[in-house]
PDB file of N, CA, C and O in Angstrom:
ATOM      1  N   MET A   1     -16.082  15.882  -9.172  1.00  0.00           N
ATOM      2  CA  MET A   1     -15.465  14.816  -8.410  1.00  0.00           C
ATOM      3  C   MET A   1     -14.071  15.263  -7.978  1.00  0.00           C
ATOM      4  O   MET A   1     -13.106  14.511  -8.122  1.00  0.00           O
ATOM      5  N   GLY A   2     -13.964  16.439  -7.468  1.00  0.00           N
ATOM      6  CA  GLY A   2     -12.676  16.938  -7.006  1.00  0.00           C
ATOM      7  C   GLY A   2     -12.375  16.461  -5.611  1.00  0.00           C
ATOM      8  O   GLY A   2     -13.276  16.101  -4.854  1.00  0.00           O
ATOM      9  N   GLY A   3     -11.103  16.460  -5.275  1.00  0.00           N
ATOM     10  CA  GLY A   3     -10.683  16.055  -3.950  1.00  0.00           C
ATOM     11  C   GLY A   3      -9.677  17.036  -3.398  1.00  0.00           C
ATOM     12  O   GLY A   3      -9.021  17.767  -4.140  1.00  0.00           O
ATOM     13  N   GLN A   4      -9.566  17.040  -2.094  1.00  0.00           N
ATOM     14  CA  GLN A   4      -8.607  17.901  -1.438  1.00  0.00           C
ATOM     15  C   GLN A   4      -7.728  17.037  -0.554  1.00  0.00           C
ATOM     16  O   GLN A   4      -8.223  16.328   0.322  1.00  0.00           O
ATOM     17  N   CYS A   5      -6.414  17.097  -0.785  1.00  0.00           N
ATOM     18  CA  CYS A   5      -5.485  16.315   0.016  1.00  0.00           C
ATOM     19  C   CYS A   5      -5.548  16.802   1.461  1.00  0.00           C
ATOM     20  O   CYS A   5      -5.436  17.997   1.731  1.00  0.00           O
ATOM     21  N   CYS A   6      -5.724  15.878   2.363  1.00  0.00           N
ATOM     22  CA  CYS A   6      -5.777  16.299   3.762  1.00  0.00           C
ATOM     23  C   CYS A   6      -4.642  15.713   4.593  1.00  0.00           C
ATOM     24  O   CYS A   6      -4.393  16.189   5.701  1.00  0.00           O
ATOM     25  N   ASP A   7      -3.944  14.688   4.088  1.00  0.00           N
ATOM     26  CA  ASP A   7      -2.859  14.119   4.884  1.00  0.00           C
ATOM     27  C   ASP A   7      -1.984  13.207   4.016  1.00  0.00           C
ATOM     28  O   ASP A   7      -2.479  12.491   3.145  1.00  0.00           O
ATOM     29  N   VAL A   8      -0.695  13.251   4.273  1.00  0.00           N
ATOM     30  CA  VAL A   8       0.253  12.325   3.660  1.00  0.00           C
ATOM     31  C   VAL A   8       1.027  11.683   4.799  1.00  0.00           C
ATOM     32  O   VAL A   8       1.644  12.374   5.611  1.00  0.00           O
ATOM     33  N   GLU A   9       0.992  10.355   4.853  1.00  0.00           N
ATOM     34  CA  GLU A   9       1.711   9.602   5.896  1.00  0.00           C
ATOM     35  C   GLU A   9       2.797   8.767   5.235  1.00  0.00           C
ATOM     36  O   GLU A   9       2.494   7.852   4.469  1.00  0.00           O
ATOM     37  N   ARG A  10       4.045   9.068   5.518  1.00  0.00           N
ATOM     38  CA  ARG A  10       5.158   8.268   5.011  1.00  0.00           C
ATOM     39  C   ARG A  10       5.576   7.307   6.119  1.00  0.00           C
ATOM     40  O   ARG A  10       6.104   7.722   7.151  1.00  0.00           O
ATOM     41  N   HIS A  11       5.334   6.027   5.893  1.00  0.00           N
ATOM     42  CA  HIS A  11       5.631   5.013   6.905  1.00  0.00           C
ATOM     43  C   HIS A  11       7.018   4.414   6.721  1.00  0.00           C
ATOM     44  O   HIS A  11       7.587   3.867   7.666  1.00  0.00           O
ATOM     45  N   SER A  12       7.559   4.509   5.534  1.00  0.00           N
ATOM     46  CA  SER A  12       8.917   4.055   5.245  1.00  0.00           C
ATOM     47  C   SER A  12       9.239   4.500   3.826  1.00  0.00           C
ATOM     48  O   SER A  12       8.433   5.164   3.173  1.00  0.00           O
ATOM     49  N   GLU A  13      10.428   4.127   3.355  1.00  0.00           N
ATOM     50  CA  GLU A  13      10.763   4.448   1.965  1.00  0.00           C
ATOM     51  C   GLU A  13       9.954   3.602   0.996  1.00  0.00           C
ATOM     52  O   GLU A  13       9.994   3.837  -0.211  1.00  0.00           O
ATOM     53  N   ARG A  14       9.214   2.616   1.512  1.00  0.00           N
ATOM     54  CA  ARG A  14       8.426   1.716   0.664  1.00  0.00           C
ATOM     55  C   ARG A  14       6.915   1.846   0.831  1.00  0.00           C
ATOM     56  O   ARG A  14       6.163   1.288   0.032  1.00  0.00           O
ATOM     57  N   LEU A  15       6.454   2.569   1.852  1.00  0.00           N
ATOM     58  CA  LEU A  15       5.023   2.650   2.136  1.00  0.00           C
ATOM     59  C   LEU A  15       4.597   4.095   2.410  1.00  0.00           C
ATOM     60  O   LEU A  15       5.214   4.797   3.212  1.00  0.00           O
ATOM     61  N   MET A  16       3.536   4.520   1.732  1.00  0.00           N
ATOM     62  CA  MET A  16       3.017   5.867   1.936  1.00  0.00           C
ATOM     63  C   MET A  16       1.502   5.839   1.757  1.00  0.00           C
ATOM     64  O   MET A  16       0.983   5.124   0.900  1.00  0.00           O
ATOM     65  N   ILE A  17       0.794   6.625   2.575  1.00  0.00           N
ATOM     66  CA  ILE A  17      -0.654   6.733   2.461  1.00  0.00           C
ATOM     67  C   ILE A  17      -0.998   8.198   2.216  1.00  0.00           C
ATOM     68  O   ILE A  17      -0.552   9.086   2.942  1.00  0.00           O
ATOM     69  N   LEU A  18      -1.797   8.431   1.185  1.00  0.00           N
ATOM     70  CA  LEU A  18      -2.337   9.752   0.895  1.00  0.00           C
ATOM     71  C   LEU A  18      -3.822   9.693   1.204  1.00  0.00           C
ATOM     72  O   LEU A  18      -4.539   8.850   0.666  1.00  0.00           O
ATOM     73  N   LYS A  19      -4.284  10.584   2.070  1.00  0.00           N
ATOM     74  CA  LYS A  19      -5.706  10.639   2.396  1.00  0.00           C
ATOM     75  C   LYS A  19      -6.279  11.902   1.774  1.00  0.00           C
ATOM     76  O   LYS A  19      -5.712  12.988   1.893  1.00  0.00           O
ATOM     77  N   THR A  20      -7.413  11.736   1.109  1.00  0.00           N
ATOM     78  CA  THR A  20      -8.053  12.874   0.458  1.00  0.00           C
ATOM     79  C   THR A  20      -9.562  12.837   0.711  1.00  0.00           C
ATOM     80  O   THR A  20     -10.163  11.768   0.816  1.00  0.00           O
ATOM     81  N   VAL A  21     -10.148  14.008   0.805  1.00  0.00           N
ATOM     82  CA  VAL A  21     -11.586  14.125   1.033  1.00  0.00           C
ATOM     83  C   VAL A  21     -12.272  14.316  -0.308  1.00  0.00           C
ATOM     84  O   VAL A  21     -11.941  15.226  -1.068  1.00  0.00           O
ATOM     85  N   LEU A  22     -13.231  13.445  -0.586  1.00  0.00           N
ATOM     86  CA  LEU A  22     -14.042  13.545  -1.795  1.00  0.00           C
ATOM     87  C   LEU A  22     -15.460  13.936  -1.396  1.00  0.00           C
ATOM     88  O   LEU A  22     -15.804  13.928  -0.214  1.00  0.00           O
ATOM     89  N   ASP A  23     -16.268  14.270  -2.369  1.00  0.00           N
ATOM     90  CA  ASP A  23     -17.658  14.654  -2.093  1.00  0.00           C
ATOM     91  C   ASP A  23     -18.413  13.553  -1.341  1.00  0.00           C
ATOM     92  O   ASP A  23     -19.298  13.841  -0.536  1.00  0.00           O
ATOM     93  N   TYR A  24     -18.061  12.311  -1.606  1.00  0.00           N
ATOM     94  CA  TYR A  24     -18.812  11.182  -1.065  1.00  0.00           C
ATOM     95  C   TYR A  24     -18.059  10.412   0.020  1.00  0.00           C
ATOM     96  O   TYR A  24     -18.479   9.316   0.391  1.00  0.00           O
ATOM     97  N   GLY A  25     -16.968  10.953   0.532  1.00  0.00           N
ATOM     98  CA  GLY A  25     -16.275  10.287   1.633  1.00  0.00           C
ATOM     99  C   GLY A  25     -14.777  10.456   1.584  1.00  0.00           C
ATOM    100  O   GLY A  25     -14.242  11.202   0.764  1.00  0.00           O
ATOM    101  N   LEU A  26     -14.117   9.759   2.465  1.00  0.00           N
ATOM    102  CA  LEU A  26     -12.666   9.824   2.586  1.00  0.00           C
ATOM    103  C   LEU A  26     -12.032   8.690   1.783  1.00  0.00           C
ATOM    104  O   LEU A  26     -12.477   7.544   1.851  1.00  0.00           O
ATOM    105  N   LEU A  27     -10.989   9.022   1.024  1.00  0.00           N
ATOM    106  CA  LEU A  27     -10.271   8.050   0.208  1.00  0.00           C
ATOM    107  C   LEU A  27      -8.837   7.951   0.693  1.00  0.00           C
ATOM    108  O   LEU A  27      -8.156   8.968   0.833  1.00  0.00           O
ATOM    109  N   SER A  28      -8.374   6.743   0.949  1.00  0.00           N
ATOM    110  CA  SER A  28      -6.983   6.483   1.291  1.00  0.00           C
ATOM    111  C   SER A  28      -6.323   5.776   0.122  1.00  0.00           C
ATOM    112  O   SER A  28      -6.788   4.725  -0.319  1.00  0.00           O
ATOM    113  N   VAL A  29      -5.229   6.355  -0.383  1.00  0.00           N
ATOM    114  CA  VAL A  29      -4.459   5.746  -1.463  1.00  0.00           C
ATOM    115  C   VAL A  29      -3.154   5.271  -0.853  1.00  0.00           C
ATOM    116  O   VAL A  29      -2.332   6.080  -0.423  1.00  0.00           O
ATOM    117  N   LEU A  30      -2.965   3.971  -0.815  1.00  0.00           N
ATOM    118  CA  LEU A  30      -1.775   3.373  -0.233  1.00  0.00           C
ATOM    119  C   LEU A  30      -0.830   3.020  -1.376  1.00  0.00           C
ATOM    120  O   LEU A  30      -1.148   2.177  -2.214  1.00  0.00           O
ATOM    121  N   THR A  31       0.327   3.665  -1.405  1.00  0.00           N
ATOM    122  CA  THR A  31       1.315   3.440  -2.451  1.00  0.00           C
ATOM    123  C   THR A  31       2.442   2.599  -1.873  1.00  0.00           C
ATOM    124  O   THR A  31       3.003   2.930  -0.829  1.00  0.00           O
ATOM    125  N   VAL A  32       2.771   1.500  -2.564  1.00  0.00           N
ATOM    126  CA  VAL A  32       3.780   0.575  -2.047  1.00  0.00           C
ATOM    127  C   VAL A  32       4.856   0.296  -3.088  1.00  0.00           C
ATOM    128  O   VAL A  32       4.619   0.358  -4.294  1.00  0.00           O
ATOM    129  N   TYR A  33       6.027  -0.010  -2.589  1.00  0.00           N
ATOM    130  CA  TYR A  33       7.134  -0.484  -3.426  1.00  0.00           C
ATOM    131  C   TYR A  33       7.735  -1.671  -2.691  1.00  0.00           C
ATOM    132  O   TYR A  33       8.498  -1.498  -1.740  1.00  0.00           O
ATOM    133  N   THR A  34       7.392  -2.877  -3.130  1.00  0.00           N
ATOM    134  CA  THR A  34       7.820  -4.076  -2.406  1.00  0.00           C
ATOM    135  C   THR A  34       9.307  -4.347  -2.598  1.00  0.00           C
ATOM    136  O   THR A  34       9.894  -3.945  -3.603  1.00  0.00           O
ATOM    137  N   PRO A  35       9.919  -5.038  -1.618  1.00  0.00           N
ATOM    138  CA  PRO A  35      11.320  -5.449  -1.785  1.00  0.00           C
ATOM    139  C   PRO A  35      11.451  -6.384  -2.986  1.00  0.00           C
ATOM    140  O   PRO A  35      10.577  -7.216  -3.233  1.00  0.00           O
ATOM    141  N   GLN A  36      12.524  -6.244  -3.714  1.00  0.00           N
ATOM    142  CA  GLN A  36      12.742  -7.048  -4.911  1.00  0.00           C
ATOM    143  C   GLN A  36      12.975  -8.511  -4.563  1.00  0.00           C
ATOM    144  O   GLN A  36      13.243  -8.863  -3.415  1.00  0.00           O
ATOM    145  N   LEU A  37      12.865  -9.345  -5.577  1.00  0.00           N
ATOM    146  CA  LEU A  37      12.965 -10.788  -5.433  1.00  0.00           C
ATOM    147  C   LEU A  37      14.239 -11.223  -4.708  1.00  0.00           C
ATOM    148  O   LEU A  37      14.190 -12.162  -3.914  1.00  0.00           O
ATOM    149  N   GLY A  38      15.358 -10.580  -4.952  1.00  0.00           N
ATOM    150  CA  GLY A  38      16.621 -11.000  -4.357  1.00  0.00           C
ATOM    151  C   GLY A  38      16.869 -10.513  -2.942  1.00  0.00           C
ATOM    152  O   GLY A  38      17.896 -10.852  -2.355  1.00  0.00           O
ATOM    153  N   LYS A  39      15.959  -9.725  -2.372  1.00  0.00           N
ATOM    154  CA  LYS A  39      16.138  -9.207  -1.016  1.00  0.00           C
ATOM    155  C   LYS A  39      15.967 -10.314   0.020  1.00  0.00           C
ATOM    156  O   LYS A  39      15.302 -11.315  -0.249  1.00  0.00           O
ATOM    157  N   PRO A  40      16.557 -10.144   1.199  1.00  0.00           N
ATOM    158  CA  PRO A  40      16.434 -11.159   2.255  1.00  0.00           C
ATOM    159  C   PRO A  40      14.973 -11.394   2.664  1.00  0.00           C
ATOM    160  O   PRO A  40      14.156 -10.473   2.663  1.00  0.00           O
ATOM    161  N   GLU A  41      14.670 -12.641   3.012  1.00  0.00           N
ATOM    162  CA  GLU A  41      13.307 -13.014   3.413  1.00  0.00           C
ATOM    163  C   GLU A  41      12.831 -12.182   4.597  1.00  0.00           C
ATOM    164  O   GLU A  41      11.660 -11.805   4.652  1.00  0.00           O
ATOM    165  N   LYS A  42      13.706 -11.892   5.531  1.00  0.00           N
ATOM    166  CA  LYS A  42      13.329 -11.120   6.721  1.00  0.00           C
ATOM    167  C   LYS A  42      12.837  -9.723   6.318  1.00  0.00           C
ATOM    168  O   LYS A  42      11.865  -9.221   6.883  1.00  0.00           O
ATOM    169  N   GLU A  43      13.505  -9.100   5.348  1.00  0.00           N
ATOM    170  CA  GLU A  43      13.101  -7.776   4.869  1.00  0.00           C
ATOM    171  C   GLU A  43      11.733  -7.838   4.200  1.00  0.00           C
ATOM    172  O   GLU A  43      10.887  -6.970   4.418  1.00  0.00           O
ATOM    173  N   LYS A  44      11.517  -8.879   3.377  1.00  0.00           N
ATOM    174  CA  LYS A  44      10.230  -9.035   2.696  1.00  0.00           C
ATOM    175  C   LYS A  44       9.108  -9.304   3.699  1.00  0.00           C
ATOM    176  O   LYS A  44       8.021  -8.736   3.589  1.00  0.00           O
ATOM    177  N   GLU A  45       9.372 -10.162   4.662  1.00  0.00           N
ATOM    178  CA  GLU A  45       8.367 -10.483   5.677  1.00  0.00           C
ATOM    179  C   GLU A  45       7.999  -9.247   6.491  1.00  0.00           C
ATOM    180  O   GLU A  45       6.825  -9.013   6.776  1.00  0.00           O
ATOM    181  N   SER A  46       8.994  -8.466   6.860  1.00  0.00           N
ATOM    182  CA  SER A  46       8.754  -7.231   7.616  1.00  0.00           C
ATOM    183  C   SER A  46       7.896  -6.261   6.808  1.00  0.00           C
ATOM    184  O   SER A  46       6.969  -5.653   7.344  1.00  0.00           O
ATOM    185  N   PHE A  47       8.203  -6.117   5.523  1.00  0.00           N
ATOM    186  CA  PHE A  47       7.423  -5.240   4.652  1.00  0.00           C
ATOM    187  C   PHE A  47       5.964  -5.671   4.619  1.00  0.00           C
ATOM    188  O   PHE A  47       5.070  -4.856   4.852  1.00  0.00           O
ATOM    189  N   TRP A  48       5.714  -6.956   4.330  1.00  0.00           N
ATOM    190  CA  TRP A  48       4.335  -7.433   4.205  1.00  0.00           C
ATOM    191  C   TRP A  48       3.580  -7.326   5.524  1.00  0.00           C
ATOM    192  O   TRP A  48       2.394  -6.998   5.528  1.00  0.00           O
ATOM    193  N   ASN A  49       4.244  -7.596   6.637  1.00  0.00           N
ATOM    194  CA  ASN A  49       3.588  -7.444   7.941  1.00  0.00           C
ATOM    195  C   ASN A  49       3.171  -5.998   8.175  1.00  0.00           C
ATOM    196  O   ASN A  49       2.067  -5.740   8.655  1.00  0.00           O
ATOM    197  N   LYS A  50       4.045  -5.058   7.840  1.00  0.00           N
ATOM    198  CA  LYS A  50       3.720  -3.642   8.020  1.00  0.00           C
ATOM    199  C   LYS A  50       2.578  -3.232   7.093  1.00  0.00           C
ATOM    200  O   LYS A  50       1.679  -2.498   7.503  1.00  0.00           O
ATOM    201  N   LEU A  51       2.608  -3.702   5.846  1.00  0.00           N
ATOM    202  CA  LEU A  51       1.538  -3.386   4.905  1.00  0.00           C
ATOM    203  C   LEU A  51       0.193  -3.905   5.413  1.00  0.00           C
ATOM    204  O   LEU A  51      -0.796  -3.173   5.410  1.00  0.00           O
ATOM    205  N   PHE A  52       0.153  -5.161   5.849  1.00  0.00           N
ATOM    206  CA  PHE A  52      -1.100  -5.734   6.357  1.00  0.00           C
ATOM    207  C   PHE A  52      -1.589  -4.962   7.581  1.00  0.00           C
ATOM    208  O   PHE A  52      -2.790  -4.747   7.739  1.00  0.00           O
ATOM    209  N   HIS A  53      -0.676  -4.549   8.434  1.00  0.00           N
ATOM    210  CA  HIS A  53      -1.048  -3.769   9.620  1.00  0.00           C
ATOM    211  C   HIS A  53      -1.665  -2.428   9.200  1.00  0.00           C
ATOM    212  O   HIS A  53      -2.704  -2.028   9.725  1.00  0.00           O
ATOM    213  N   LEU A  54      -1.019  -1.738   8.251  1.00  0.00           N
ATOM    214  CA  LEU A  54      -1.546  -0.445   7.797  1.00  0.00           C
ATOM    215  C   LEU A  54      -2.934  -0.586   7.194  1.00  0.00           C
ATOM    216  O   LEU A  54      -3.818   0.222   7.476  1.00  0.00           O
ATOM    217  N   VAL A  55      -3.134  -1.606   6.367  1.00  0.00           N
ATOM    218  CA  VAL A  55      -4.445  -1.832   5.749  1.00  0.00           C
ATOM    219  C   VAL A  55      -5.493  -2.116   6.814  1.00  0.00           C
ATOM    220  O   VAL A  55      -6.616  -1.621   6.726  1.00  0.00           O
ATOM    221  N   SER A  56      -5.140  -2.900   7.810  1.00  0.00           N
ATOM    222  CA  SER A  56      -6.111  -3.245   8.860  1.00  0.00           C
ATOM    223  C   SER A  56      -6.475  -2.043   9.728  1.00  0.00           C
ATOM    224  O   SER A  56      -7.521  -2.053  10.378  1.00  0.00           O
ATOM    225  N   CYS A  57      -5.636  -1.012   9.752  1.00  0.00           N
ATOM    226  CA  CYS A  57      -5.906   0.185  10.558  1.00  0.00           C
ATOM    227  C   CYS A  57      -6.785   1.211   9.835  1.00  0.00           C
ATOM    228  O   CYS A  57      -7.246   2.169  10.455  1.00  0.00           O
ATOM    229  N   ILE A  58      -7.017   1.024   8.548  1.00  0.00           N
ATOM    230  CA  ILE A  58      -7.867   1.952   7.799  1.00  0.00           C
ATOM    231  C   ILE A  58      -9.323   1.580   8.068  1.00  0.00           C
ATOM    232  O   ILE A  58      -9.732   0.445   7.826  1.00  0.00           O
ATOM    233  N   PRO A  59     -10.106   2.538   8.569  1.00  0.00           N
ATOM    234  CA  PRO A  59     -11.509   2.229   8.894  1.00  0.00           C
ATOM    235  C   PRO A  59     -12.277   1.721   7.677  1.00  0.00           C
ATOM    236  O   PRO A  59     -12.021   2.146   6.550  1.00  0.00           O
ATOM    237  N   GLN A  60     -13.213   0.815   7.909  1.00  0.00           N
ATOM    238  CA  GLN A  60     -14.003   0.248   6.822  1.00  0.00           C
ATOM    239  C   GLN A  60     -14.907   1.277   6.167  1.00  0.00           C
ATOM    240  O   GLN A  60     -15.436   1.036   5.082  1.00  0.00           O
ATOM    241  N   THR A  61     -15.091   2.419   6.812  1.00  0.00           N
ATOM    242  CA  THR A  61     -15.915   3.480   6.232  1.00  0.00           C
ATOM    243  C   THR A  61     -15.159   4.261   5.159  1.00  0.00           C
ATOM    244  O   THR A  61     -15.773   5.012   4.401  1.00  0.00           O
ATOM    245  N   GLU A  62     -13.841   4.097   5.082  1.00  0.00           N
ATOM    246  CA  GLU A  62     -13.024   4.782   4.078  1.00  0.00           C
ATOM    247  C   GLU A  62     -12.853   3.910   2.846  1.00  0.00           C
ATOM    248  O   GLU A  62     -12.800   2.684   2.939  1.00  0.00           O
ATOM    249  N   MET A  63     -12.767   4.554   1.697  1.00  0.00           N
ATOM    250  CA  MET A  63     -12.437   3.839   0.471  1.00  0.00           C
ATOM    251  C   MET A  63     -10.923   3.666   0.439  1.00  0.00           C
ATOM    252  O   MET A  63     -10.187   4.518   0.936  1.00  0.00           O
ATOM    253  N   LEU A  64     -10.461   2.567  -0.143  1.00  0.00           N
ATOM    254  CA  LEU A  64      -9.033   2.265  -0.168  1.00  0.00           C
ATOM    255  C   LEU A  64      -8.607   1.880  -1.579  1.00  0.00           C
ATOM    256  O   LEU A  64      -9.251   1.063  -2.237  1.00  0.00           O
ATOM    257  N   VAL A  65      -7.515   2.480  -2.029  1.00  0.00           N
ATOM    258  CA  VAL A  65      -6.891   2.100  -3.292  1.00  0.00           C
ATOM    259  C   VAL A  65      -5.474   1.684  -2.964  1.00  0.00           C
ATOM    260  O   VAL A  65      -4.736   2.436  -2.327  1.00  0.00           O
ATOM    261  N   LEU A  66      -5.085   0.494  -3.392  1.00  0.00           N
ATOM    262  CA  LEU A  66      -3.730  -0.017  -3.183  1.00  0.00           C
ATOM    263  C   LEU A  66      -3.031   0.005  -4.535  1.00  0.00           C
ATOM    264  O   LEU A  66      -3.492  -0.625  -5.487  1.00  0.00           O
ATOM    265  N   THR A  67      -1.920   0.727  -4.619  1.00  0.00           N
ATOM    266  CA  THR A  67      -1.226   0.877  -5.887  1.00  0.00           C
ATOM    267  C   THR A  67       0.278   0.835  -5.658  1.00  0.00           C
ATOM    268  O   THR A  67       0.751   1.032  -4.539  1.00  0.00           O
ATOM    269  N   GLY A  68       1.018   0.578  -6.719  1.00  0.00           N
ATOM    270  CA  GLY A  68       2.469   0.599  -6.605  1.00  0.00           C
ATOM    271  C   GLY A  68       3.116  -0.523  -7.383  1.00  0.00           C
ATOM    272  O   GLY A  68       2.509  -1.118  -8.274  1.00  0.00           O
ATOM    273  N   GLU A  69       4.345  -0.801  -7.035  1.00  0.00           N
ATOM    274  CA  GLU A  69       5.132  -1.857  -7.677  1.00  0.00           C
ATOM    275  C   GLU A  69       5.140  -3.057  -6.745  1.00  0.00           C
ATOM    276  O   GLU A  69       5.863  -3.076  -5.748  1.00  0.00           O
ATOM    277  N   MET A  70       4.333  -4.056  -7.074  1.00  0.00           N
ATOM    278  CA  MET A  70       4.216  -5.239  -6.219  1.00  0.00           C
ATOM    279  C   MET A  70       5.346  -6.236  -6.460  1.00  0.00           C
ATOM    280  O   MET A  70       5.741  -6.946  -5.535  1.00  0.00           O
ATOM    281  N   ASN A  71       5.874  -6.305  -7.684  1.00  0.00           N
ATOM    282  CA  ASN A  71       7.057  -7.108  -7.983  1.00  0.00           C
ATOM    283  C   ASN A  71       6.945  -8.549  -7.486  1.00  0.00           C
ATOM    284  O   ASN A  71       7.892  -9.092  -6.918  1.00  0.00           O
ATOM    285  N   ALA A  72       5.796  -9.155  -7.701  1.00  0.00           N
ATOM    286  CA  ALA A  72       5.583 -10.511  -7.213  1.00  0.00           C
ATOM    287  C   ALA A  72       5.215 -11.436  -8.374  1.00  0.00           C
ATOM    288  O   ALA A  72       4.861 -10.977  -9.460  1.00  0.00           O
ATOM    289  N   HIS A  73       5.301 -12.730  -8.131  1.00  0.00           N
ATOM    290  CA  HIS A  73       4.935 -13.743  -9.117  1.00  0.00           C
ATOM    291  C   HIS A  73       3.704 -14.485  -8.627  1.00  0.00           C
ATOM    292  O   HIS A  73       3.538 -14.702  -7.427  1.00  0.00           O
ATOM    293  N   VAL A  74       2.851 -14.868  -9.548  1.00  0.00           N
ATOM    294  CA  VAL A  74       1.638 -15.613  -9.216  1.00  0.00           C
ATOM    295  C   VAL A  74       1.797 -17.036  -9.729  1.00  0.00           C
ATOM    296  O   VAL A  74       2.206 -17.248 -10.871  1.00  0.00           O
ATOM    297  N   GLY A  75       1.480 -17.993  -8.903  1.00  0.00           N
ATOM    298  CA  GLY A  75       1.552 -19.393  -9.313  1.00  0.00           C
ATOM    299  C   GLY A  75       2.885 -20.022  -8.978  1.00  0.00           C
ATOM    300  O   GLY A  75       3.810 -19.352  -8.519  1.00  0.00           O
ATOM    301  N   SER A  76       2.969 -21.322  -9.216  1.00  0.00           N
ATOM    302  CA  SER A  76       4.192 -22.061  -8.865  1.00  0.00           C
ATOM    303  C   SER A  76       5.240 -21.986  -9.949  1.00  0.00           C
ATOM    304  O   SER A  76       6.410 -22.268  -9.691  1.00  0.00           O
ATOM    305  N   ASN A  77       4.847 -21.609 -11.173  1.00  0.00           N
ATOM    306  CA  ASN A  77       5.795 -21.538 -12.288  1.00  0.00           C
ATOM    307  C   ASN A  77       5.799 -20.115 -12.829  1.00  0.00           C
ATOM    308  O   ASN A  77       4.797 -19.655 -13.376  1.00  0.00           O
ATOM    309  N   ASN A  78       6.918 -19.419 -12.682  1.00  0.00           N
ATOM    310  CA  ASN A  78       6.981 -18.022 -13.113  1.00  0.00           C
ATOM    311  C   ASN A  78       7.779 -17.841 -14.402  1.00  0.00           C
ATOM    312  O   ASN A  78       8.397 -16.798 -14.611  1.00  0.00           O
ATOM    313  N   VAL A  79       7.765 -18.848 -15.258  1.00  0.00           N
ATOM    314  CA  VAL A  79       8.491 -18.789 -16.517  1.00  0.00           C
ATOM    315  C   VAL A  79       7.687 -17.935 -17.516  1.00  0.00           C
ATOM    316  O   VAL A  79       6.468 -18.070 -17.615  1.00  0.00           O
ATOM    317  N   GLY A  80       8.385 -17.058 -18.253  1.00  0.00           N
ATOM    318  CA  GLY A  80       7.717 -16.295 -19.300  1.00  0.00           C
ATOM    319  C   GLY A  80       7.230 -14.951 -18.900  1.00  0.00           C
ATOM    320  O   GLY A  80       6.654 -14.235 -19.719  1.00  0.00           O
TER     321      GLY A  80
END
C-alpha cells in the first residue's frame, strides 16, 4: 500500500493539499489550520469559503482526507 507524492499545493499559510498516487487511485490529503477563536469574523469567513471551494474542486473520483487543527466548538455550550 505504498504511495508516491505527485503534487503539493500550498493555497495559503493555512491550507495545503498533498496529492499522492496509490495502487487503487488518487488520494488528496487536505491539511488545514483554522483561524483561532479570537480572530476577526471576516478572516474566519474567508478561510472557510476558501476551504469549501477547494473541497468542491476535488473530483469525486479521488479519495479525500481532511486533517489539521480545526479549533472549533460543537454545540451552543462550550464549557468544559
